[in-house]
N, C-alpha and C positions, 0 to 999 in steps of 0.2 A: 395527340391521341387522348380521348376522354379517360379520366382517371379510373373509371370502372373497367375499361378495357386494359389499362396498364396492369391493374391488379389481376385480372383474369388471365392475361398472358403470362404474368409472373407465376401464377399458380400452375399453369400448364407446363411452362418451361422447367419448373422445379419438381414436377410430379407430386404435388401436394395432395395428401389424402383428403377425404371428406371432412373428417373431424379436425378442427383447428381451434386454437385459443387466441384471443385478441386482447392485448393490454389496452384498457379503455379508461383514460383519465378524464374524458369529457372535453379535452381541448380540441381545436380544429383538426389537428393531424390524426389523432386516434379516432375521432368521430368519422372522418372521411374514410379512414382505413376500415373501420367496422362496417360502414355502409357498403363499401366495395366488396368486402369479404362475404357479407351476408347475401349479396346478390349472387355470388358464385358458390358459396358454401353455407346454405341455410342453417346448418347445424352448428355454426360458430358459437363459441362460448365467450361472452364479454366478461372480462375480469377487471374490477376496479380495486386498487389498493389504497386504503385509507391509512396514511402514514402517522396519524396521531399528531399532526402538525397543523398550524393555521386555524385551529379552533372551528368556529361556526362556518367559515368559508369552506373548509374541507368537508364538513357535514353536508353543506348545501351541494357541493360537487357530487358527492356520493348519491344523494337523493335524485339529482338531475339525471345522472347516469342510469339509475334504476328505472326512472320513469321513461327515459328515452328508449330503453330496451323493451320495457313492458308495452309501450305503444306500438312497437314494430314487431313484436313476437320474437325478440332475440333473447336467447338464454343469457342470464346475468348472474354473476356471483361477486359478492363483496367480501374483501379480506381486510381485517383491522391489524395492522402491523405494529402500531405503537412504537415507532422508531426510537424516540428519546429514552424510553425505559429499557430498551433492548440493545443499546449500544455496547460494543465491546471496548476494552481499554485501548486508547489510542485512535479510535475511529472518529472521523468527522460525521456529522449528521448525514451528509450526502453519501458517504461510504457505507454507513449503517443502513440507509434506505436501499441502496443498490444491492447490498448483500441480502437483505430480507426479501426484496422482490425476487432475487434469483432463487432463494429458498422456496418461495411460493411457486415459481415456475417449475422447479424440480418436483414438488409434490403433485402439482396438477398434471404435468405432462408425462411423468413417469418415464422419461427418456424417449418417448415415442410420438406423442402428440405435438405437432409444430406450434410454436408460440410466435405470434406476429406483433411487431412493434411499429409505431407510427413515425419513427424518425424520418425526416425529409432532407432535401438538399441544403436548406439553410442551416439545419442542425449540424450537418456534416461540416460545413464551412466554419461554423462557430467552434465546433469540436477541434478542428484543425488548428485554429489559433490558440485554444486552450492548451492543447497538447504540445504545441511548439514552445509555449512559455515554460512548460515543465521539462523540456529537453527530451521528448519522446523520440523513439526511432520510427521507421516507416510503419511498422506494425501498430504502434501506439497512435500515430497520427491518423491512421485509417481504421480506428477501432470500430467505427460505424460502417459495417459492410452489409451487403444484401443477405449474406448468410454467414452465421457463426455458430459453432457448437461450443457452448460455454458450460463447463461442468456437467456435460451430458444433456443439456437443454438445447434443442434445435431452435435457434432464433432467426427469424426472417424479417427483413426490412424492405418491402417492395417499393417504398416511396422515396428512396434516396436520390432518384433522378428527377423528383418533382419538387418545385419550389413552393414556399408558403402561400404566395399569392394565388397560384393555381389551385391549391387545396381549398382556400377560402372561396374562390369562384365556384368550384365544384359544389361545395356545400350550399351556397346560395341557390344554385341551379336545382338542388334537391329540396329546396324549401326549408333549409336549416340555417338559422341566423343567430341562434341563441347559445352557441357553444360556450363552454366555460372559459373564462379568462382568469389567470392567476395574477392577482394584484401585485405580487412581489416581482413580476416580470419587468416592472417599470423602475425597480430599485437597482440602481447601478452600483450599489455596494457589492452586489454579486457579480463576479467577473464575467460569467456568460452573458448576463444582461448588458454589461458595459461593452462587450464585443458586439452584441446584436444592435445596441442602440447608438453606439458611437464609432467603434473601430471599423466595422464593415461599411457603414455609410460613408465614412471618410475615405476608405479604400476605393469605393466606387466613384466618389467624386474625383479622386486623383487619377484613376485609370479608366474611368468611364464605364467599366464593366467588371464583373468578377468571373468572367468566363475562364480566365487564366487559372484562377484558383480551382475551378471545377476540373480543368484538365490536369492540374497538379495532383488533385486527389485521385483521379483515374490512374495516373502514372505511379503514384505512391502505392496504390493497391496492387498494381502489377508487380512492383518491386517486393512488396511484402509477401505476396503469394509465392514468388520465386524463392525468397529466403526461407519461408516456412516449409516449402517443399524440400529444400536442402536440409533443413532441420529434421524433417521426418526420416531422412536417410541415415541419421547419426544415432548411434547407440553407445555413448560413453559410459564406462563403468568405473574405472579407477581415477584417482586424481590426475594421473599422467594422461589419461584419455581426455579429461576435461581441459587440462593445460594445453593440449595440442590443438584444441578447437579455436577457430577465429572467434573473436569476441561477439561478432554479429550472430553466430550460431549459439554460442554459450549462453547469452542472455535469453534466447528463445527456449532453449532446453531447460534452463532454470525456471522460466515462467511456467513451463508445463508440469514441473514438479510441484508447483504451489497451488493452493486452492484458487479457484477462479477469481475470487474477490480481492486477492492480494496481487499487487503489481510489483515487479522487481524494481527497486529503486537503484539509482546510480551508486549510492553508498553501499548497498548490499553487493552489487556487482564488483565494486572496487575492493571491498573486503574479501570477496571470494577470489579475485584475481591475485591479490597479495598473498592470501593463504596458500593458493596453489603454487606460487613461486617459491614459498618458503617451506612447503611441505617436505618432511624428511622421514615420514613413516610414523611419527608420533601423532596420535589423534588430535585434530584441531576442530574447533567449533566456530562457525560464522553466524552471528546473530542476524535474523531476518526481521522479526518484530517481537512483540511481547510474548508470543506463544510458540513461535517456530524458530528453528535454527538449522543450518546445514552442518552435518558432521562429516569430516574427512577422515577416513581410515585408509590403511594400506590397500584394502580391497574394493572400497566403493566410496561414493559421495551420495549421501541420503538426507532426506528431511527428517528431523526429529522434533518432538515436542520439547519445549523449553525445560520442563521438569526432567526429561531424559538427558538433556544436554548439560545439566548443572555440573556433573562430575567428569565431563568430557575433557577438560583441560587438566592434565595431571600437574601436581605440584612441581615447581621449578626452583632449582637452587640458583640464587643470584649472587655471584661474586662481585659485589658492587664496586670494590676497589680496583679490580683489573678490568671490569666490564661496566663502566658507569651508566651505560644506556641498555635497557632491556626492552626490546620491541615485543609487543604482544598483539599480533595482527588479529587474532581471533577475538580479542577484547576491544579492538579499535583504538589502541593507544600505545604510549611508550612511558616507561618508568626511567627516571634519571636520578643519579646520585652525584652530589658535589660536596667536597670537603673544604672548609674555610675556617678562618679565625672568626671569633664572635662578632667583631666589628664589621667584617666584610661579608657576613652571611646575609642572603636576601631574607626579607621579612616573610613570615608565613602569610600565605594569601590563598584565596579561593575565588575562582570565577567560573563561568559556564564551561570553559574548555581546559582549564588547567588548575591544579591545586599544588601548593608548596607547603611542606611541613619540615620542621627541624628537630633533630635529636642530638643529645650529647654523644660525641664520637667515641669516647672511651667505653661507653656501654654497648656500642654496636658490634656484633659479631662479624667476622670476615665474610660470612655468607648468610644471606637472608633467604627465606622461603616465600615464594609467591604462588598463590593459588586462588581459586574462586571460593565463594561462600559455601559452607557446609552446614546443614541443620545441626543445631546445638552449639555453634560457635559463640564464644563470649569474649568481651573486651571491657576493660575499665576505661571509659572515655576520659579525655583530658578534662580536669576540673572535678571529676567524680571520685568517690571513695570506694565504690562497689562495682563489681563486674556486672555487665548488662548483656543480654542476648543480642547478637547482631540483628536478628529478626526484628527486635524492638527498635534498635537503632535505625534500621531501614525504614520502619514504619514512622518513626518520629521525623525522619528526614523526607518523608513523602516520596520514597523511591518505589516505583511500581514493582510488583512482584516479578514481572517479566523482564525487568532491567537488572535485577540483582545479580544474575549470573554473568554480567559483563563488567563487574567491578572487581579490580584486583584486591586481594587481601594479603597484606604483608606481615610475615611473622619473623620474630627473632627467637630462634629455638622453637619452643612450643607456644610462645606467647604472641598473640596478635597485637601488633603495634600500630597498625594503620589500615583503615578501610578507605582506599584511595578515592578521593572526591567526596567522602562522606564525613568521617570523623577520624581523629588520631587518638591514640591511647595516652594515658598519663605516664607511660613508660619513658624513661631517659629524658626528663625535662631539662631545659637549659637553665643553669644556675649561674650566679656571679662568678664562681670559681671555674666554670667550664672553659677548657683550653681550646678545644676544637669542636666544630659543629658539622654534622652530616645533614645536608639538605636533600630531601627526597621530593621529587616532583612527578606528578602524574599528568601527562598531556594527552588529551583525546585527539586522535588524528584518524581520519577515514582513509588516509593515503599512506599509512606506515608501510615501509617495505624493508 
């Protein structure tokens, strides 16, 4: 079936109104989509997003798109996103670009005007391999679907059953042969390019066809639709409600609580599962990223901003002699205490996942207090002579603001003796006359239980 007919039938089957938006990069896929949409919906608005990347090449793409639309009487709008300067902490360039494009669609569509994107069948296969490598579930593996409502934006992809070669043939038939080519598509440092240029061709050489992959995608979409429908029927409120859910539904409900640009990671899901198992009525906080956390209380499970979650973990008394291991699931780790003679004590050490510090046992009270950082906290770092704000210690150690609420602060009485994984205090140093040593270790674990 001609591509123009495929698009026209898609519009009719989905009862698409006259006013539509088309994401227009100038590549073959979006150019073909725009031509097909314009034939059926003359009032289509072509939107080109300039990401502030690729320098002159990006400028040339934007100008080509403008002229293409001007020559055909197609409405055109250019948006400068400046992705590098608007990245949020922890975001990759790709994630920042995706988020900013979504924000653009939200402004333009106002929740009503459909947005059309040119993803095609080859994109879906490439995305399948990318998501498999990340360990995605069937909803993630089929993220490219004919219709998705993302953060209130109605996204349509009518070309998912069309292959790249068909798209290029259609454009040549329309007299278009100068569509834009991204030079970075040949750079196999980027994983999607390596899949397109190496992995998929190898797969086709081995199996002669990729028809099985196409069928796999269709089946996975059906499975995802079924699980998402089952998710719609769930309305968990309390931690007990969440604990009773199968994990396949729990992850999807959690995803719906989050902003569209944030994907639930395996680590977040594991932290939530462990927190649910240990929940005893005392509020717990599960970190999601720099800005957001899940807060578990007796009555509900909700998303909170990190700033609101800072005081969510109440101070805990740690009787380290009778309970040498203190598991902190909401902080993603475990504190351990060991008493030894000076010659047998492990050396102080610090690595990515564990830190060990040692204090003179005679100075150690039978119970320590463990809590999270509070504004105004001060400590005299080891080797220093004056107290320093923890805020400044975090800054010196390059600890992002959003990560500080996940670091245990250990106190002896009212004095901070250790910011786990960051700095220890000058308190209770080991001297030649020290008879016993208490070694404290902070071990980060995503699977503490």
